[in-house]
N, C-alpha and C positions, 0 to 999 in steps of 0.2 A: 681295716679289712686288708688282708694280704693280696698282693697281686699274683697271677699265675707264675709259677716258677719255671725256670729253664728246664728242669728235670720232668716237666710235663710231657716231653717227648719220649721218655723212657716207658717201656711197656713191661707189664707183668702178664703171666698167664691168667686166663679166666679162673677166679677162685671158686667159681660154681662148676667147673667142668672137672670130671673125674679122669678123663683121658683125652688125648689129642684127637681133634675132629678135622675133617678136610672137606673143602668144597670141591665139586667136580666142574670143571670148565672144559672148554673146548680143547685145550692144550694139555689136559691131564689134571691131577689133583693140585689143589691150591690150599695153602695153609689157612686156617681160619684166623681171621683178625683178632688181635689180642687187645685186652682192655688197657686204656692208657692209665698210668700212674696218676693218682691224684684223688680228690674227694668225690664222693657221690653226687656233690652239688653240680658237677659238670653236666651230667644227664638231666638233673633237676632243672638246671638253668635253661636248657634247650626246651624242655617242656614248658616252663614259664615263659620263655621267649615266643614260642608259637602261640600260647594262649593269650599273651599280651598283643601280639600282632593281630590276632583274630578278634580280640576285644576292640582294638582300634578300628579294624575293617567293619566289624559288626556295628559300631557306633554310627557309622555313616551310611549304612545299608537302608535304614527307614527314611533317611532324609535326602539322600542324593536324587532320587527320582522326583521328589517334590521341589527340590532346589532347581533342577532342570526345567521342571514344569513352570516354576515361577519366572524363570528367565524367558520363557516362551509365552508368557501371558496367559497361562492356564490351558493351553492347547494340549489335550491328553493324547490325541493320535499322533501328533508331531513329536510330543515328549516321548512316547513310546519308541518311535523310529530313532530319535536322537540318543535314547538310553541304549539302544542296540548298537549305534555307532560307537558310544563310549566303551561299551563292553567289548566290542570287536577290537578297539584300539588297545584296551588293557591287555587283551589276549595276545595281540601281535607282538607287544613288548615282551610278555612272558615267553612267546615262542622263540624270539630271536635271542633273548639274553639269558634264559634259564640254562641252556647248555654252556654258555660262556662262563657263567658264575660257577656251575658245577665243575667244569674242567679247571678253572682258577683255583677251586677249593682242593682239587686233586693235586695241583701243583704246589700251592702256597700254604694250604692248610684250611680247615673250616672256620676258625676263629675270625680271621680278618675279614672275610666275606660276610659272615653273619653280622658283625658289628658294623661295618660300613653300610650294609643295607638298612639296619635299624636306625642309624643317624639320618640316612637318605630319606627313609619313609617318614620320619619325624618332621623334617623340614618341608617335605612335600605336602603333608596335611595342612601345615600352616600356610602354604602358598594357596591351597584350595580354599581354606577359610577365609583368606583376604580377597579371593577372586571378585573383581568388580563386574565381570562380564562372562558370558558362556565361553568365550575364546580362552580366557585364562584358567577356567575350570577344566577345559579341554587339555591344555598344557599340563595342568596338575595330574590329569589321569594318565598322560604319557609317562610322566616321572614315576607315579606309583606302580605302573606295570613293571618298570625296570627295577625299582627297589624292593618290590614284593617277591622278586625272583630268587630270594634268599631261602625260601622254604625248602626247596631240594637240598640245599646244603646242611639244613638242620636235619633232614631225613638221613643224609649220608652221615651225619655225625652220630646219629643213633645206630646206624649200621656198623660204625667203627667200633662202638663201645658195647654192643649187644652180641652174645653168643648166637650162633646160627639158629638153633632150635627155639630161641626166645624172641625172634625178630618180630613175628606177627603180633604178639602181645605188646612189644615195644612200639611198633607202628600203631597199634590200637590205642595206646596211651597218648600218642601224638594226636590221634583222631579225637581222643577225649579232650586233649587241650584246645583243638579247634571248637569242640562243643562248649567247653567252659567259657572260651572267649565270647561265643554267641549267646551264652546264657545271660551275661551281663551287658554285652555290647548293644544288641539291638534294643533291649529294654532301657538301657541308660540313653542310648541315642534318641529313642523315642521321646523320653522324658525332656531331655535337653533340647531336642528339636522343637518341642512345643514353646519353649522359651524363645529360641532363636535358631533358625535352620543351620547357621554357621557355627554354632557352639560346639556341636559334636566333633567338628574338625579340629578346633583349637584343642579340645581336650585329647583327642586322638593323637595329634601332633606331640603334645607334651608327654603322653605315656610312651610313645616310641622313643623320645629322646632320654627319658629316664631309663628305659630298659636298656638302651645302648650304653649309657653311663654306668649302669650296674654290671653290664657284661664286661666292661674294661677291667674291672676288679676281680670277677669271680670266674670267668670262663677260661679254662685251660684249652690247649690244643688237643684234638683227639686223634689226628692222623700222624703216625710216626714218620720221620723222614725217609726210612728205607721203603715206606710203601707209597711215596709220592710218585707221580709220573709227569714227564715233561709236558708243558702246555703246547697244544697244537690247534692251529685254526682248522685244520682238516676234522679234528673231533669236535671242536667247540662250536662249529657252524651247525644250524638245526638239522640239515640233511645228514651231516657226518655224525651227529650225536644219535640221531634216530637209526643209523645204520647199526649201532650196537644192538638194537632190538630185533634186528633180523638175523643175529648170529645163530640162533637155533630155534627150533619149532615152538619150544616152551616160551621163550621171550616174545616171539612174533605172535603167537596165539593170545597170550595174556595182554599184549599191547593192544590188540584188536578189541578186546573185551573192555579195557580200561577207556579206550577211545569213545566207544558207544556210551559208556556210563558217564563219561565226562561231558559229552554233548548233551545227553538227557539232563544232566545237573544244570546246564546253562539256563533251563527253563525256570529254575528257582532263582538264580542270580539275577536274571534280567526281567522276569514277568511277575514274580511273586507279589512284589509290593504294589505295582500299578494295577494287577489282577484283583488283589484284595480291596484296594481303593475303588476300582470301577465296579466290582460285583457286589461287594458287601458294605461299601462306604466306610471302611474302618478308619480310624484315626491314626496318627502316628503312634500313640501309645498302644493301641491294640495290635497294629502290625509289629511293633517292637516286642510285645509280649509273646505273640505267636512265633516269631523268630526266636524268642528266648526259649520257648518249649521245644522248638527243633533242636536248639543247642543243649538242653538238659538231656533229652533222650540220646543225643549223640554222645554226650559225656558219659552218661551211665552205661550205654552200650560199649563205648570204647575202653572205659576204665575197669568196668566190672564183668562184661559178658564176652568180650572177644577171646580172651584167653581160655575160659572153659569151653566155649563153643567150638573154637578151632581144636581144642584138645579131644573133644567129643566126636566132631564131624570130620576133622581134617580140613586143610586149607582149601582144597578144591570145593568140597561140599559147602563150606562156609560161604564161598563166593556165590554158589547157587542160591543159598538161602538169602543173601543179600540182594541179589538181583530180583529174586520173586518178590520179596517184600517191598523193594522199590517200585516195581511195576504196579503192585496193588495200590501202594500210596499215591502215585501219580494219577492212577485211574480214579481214586476217591477224590483227589483234588479237582479233576475235571468235571466230575459228576455232581459235585457239591453246589446245590442251588442256594443254600444258606451256609453260614459259617460253621454250623454244628459238625457236619460230615467233614469239613476242611480240617478242624481241630482233631478229629478222630483219625484222620489219615496220617498224622505226624508219626505216631509210634511205628507204623508199617514202613513209611517212607525212610526212617532212620536205620531200618535193618541193613541198608546199604553200608552201614558202619562195619559190618562183617566182611564185606567184599573188598574194600580198599586195602586194609592191612594184610589180608591174606594174599592179595595179588602182589603186593610189593615184597612181601616176604618170599614168595615163590620166586620172583625175579632175582632178588638180591642173592639167592643161593646159587645162581647161575654164573656169577662173576666173581672176581677177585677183589681185595681190598683197595687196590689202586684205581679201581674203575667204579667205586660207589658213587662218587660225585657225578661222573659222566652219566651213570644209569639214573639217578635221581633227576638230573637235568634233563635227560631224555623223556622221562615219565612226565615231568612238568611241561616239556614241550608238546607232549600229548594233550595236556590241559590247554596249551596255547592254541593248538590245532582246533580243539573243540571251541574255544573261545573266538576263533577267528570266524567260524561258521555259525556257532550256536546263537550269539545275541542277535545278529541280524535275522536268522531264521525264525526264532521264537517270537521276537517282537514283531516281526512282519506278519507272522501267522496270527498273532493275537490282534494286530491292527485290522487285518482282513476278516476277523471273526466278530467284530463289534462295529458300531456305527450304522448310520443309515444306508450306506452303500455296501455293507457287508453281504457276500452271497449267501452265507448262512449265519444265523445268530447263534454262535455256539462259543462262548468266551473261554471254555475250558479246553479248546482244541490244542493249545500248546502242551498241556499236560498229557492229553491222549497221545500226541506224538512222542513225548518223552517216554511214556509207558511202552510204546511200540518199539522204541530202540533198545530198551532193557529186555523185552522178549526176543528181539533179534539177537541180543548178546547170549542169551540162554541157548538159542539155536547154534550159534557159533561154538559155545562151550561143549555142546553135544558133539558137533562135527569133530572139533579138535581131540576130544576124548576117544571117539571112534577110530580116528586116523592113527592116534598113538597106540591103540591096541591091536591094529591089523599087522 
């Protein structure tokens, strides 16, 4: 298998474009990024990288809460609170290091950042598999938050190699990669977790290391040297990175929508498993299969429906459709007294797959090629901000809605709160549109 050649830095015009296109930035027209010379396997590898990363993360999703519960001798309430702390810690690492890695990729290229993160994630999962106590599991979560910060670089890679008008579809395909990872990940993690709760960590670590080794041979660089920008701590720190999002009204408005959506999404990441265990008494296998169904719909929407829906409705209306579907899905989760309505809510919830790529495509149009890494780092910092508040918020709300001392016995409260946030996002979208048309 051949290694990436030095001429991977050379660029050719987009073969799909019939005439030059330009981005409009605050400083005037910016030339559209050109496609790096090399095989189509470059973009395909990024797709596979995201899918394998999410496969590894999905494998540990059904077993991490239960492993924490085992360390706490079966105390569900304390386990929910500790799970919130773990989630907050993971998000804090994402918040601080996503803009750093994004800016480093703008300076040194996407390839080294993606590969180093793959190897780091693999060794980290093995550390968590070995962890003899909750403290070691805690350390592993810190490292995983750092190493998982490569996802924005993968997004920037796709922005590098995709024409402007096709970015929503490209980001949709990456969302499909997320879904494909979760199709197999949770199901496989649930099955392996029934054998041994640590086994999914070992397998996830091995997959990440294999993925990194594969990338050493197949992944060329996507960012040409003339499009690289000097590294600056002023831009790489979270505050400096987020300042990019305040550059104009479009970026700022979409950033606000994404933040609300990301906070709402924390209810799934931090309450889903423990909620299903508490309310429906599902096994690891059932939880894994339900998460796999989430991944199936996410993959189908991302791979097959994002492109035609965006072409039909446009990016802004596709975002509205996604937020409406997400609010309906979260509400159904909260209302479901049995698992039947819970399962039926999944197709509605996954309509958010239309919102994420549309938002990122709109934002990527507003900046030039030398800042795509910084933009994706800033977007991931929004996820980090959501993660700083979301895990503690939703697990606290859940812990206060169950148990003997709960003011109101309403286990679905976290999902009702998530639905309310998406409704608020719809209101913000209307205000932004009215402001832009006056």
